[in-house]
C-alpha positions in Angstrom: 38.2 16.6 9.5 34.4 16.4 9.5 34.3 12.8 8.4 35.6 11.7 11.8 32.7 13.3 13.7 30.2 10.4 14.2 27.4 12.5 15.6 25.4 13.4 12.4 26.2 10.1 10.7 25.2 7.9 13.6 21.9 9.7 13.9 21.3 9.2 10.2 22.2 5.6 10.5 19.9 5.0 13.4 16.9 6.9 11.9 17.3 5.1 8.6 17.3 1.7 10.4 14.3 2.7 12.4 12.5 3.5 9.1 13.6 0.2 7.5 12.6 -1.9 10.6 9.4 -0.2 11.7 7.7 1.9 9.1 8.3 0.0 5.8 7.3 -3.5 7.0 4.0 -2.2 8.4 3.2 -0.5 5.2 4.0 -3.5 3.1 2.3 -6.0 5.3 -1.0 -4.1 4.9 -0.9 -4.7 1.2 0.0 -8.4 1.2 -3.5 -9.7 2.1 -6.0 -6.9 2.0 -9.0 -9.4 1.9 -9.8 -11.9 4.6 -9.5 -15.5 3.6 -12.6 -17.6 3.4 -12.2 -21.3 4.4 -12.8 -23.9 1.7 -15.2 -26.7 2.4 -13.4 -30.0 3.1 -15.9 -32.3 1.4 -14.5 -34.6 -1.3 -15.9 -34.4 -4.8 -17.0 -37.5 -6.5 -14.8 -38.5 -9.3 -16.1 -40.8 -12.0 -13.9 -42.9 -14.2 -14.1 -42.2 -17.9 -14.1 -45.1 -20.3 -12.3 -44.2 -23.5 -14.2 -45.3 -26.6 -11.3 -47.1 -28.3 
């Protein structure tokens, strides 16, 4: 019975896991943040209270 021969199926399993673990994450991580982040200044903005007219 050919289903009991593990040689081709084990190779297919290992190559598919190599693709899932090595190739696909590197391709997807390149698209997550294509632009570099610029740091935001840490200065606090002045907030003024607003008196309601009623």
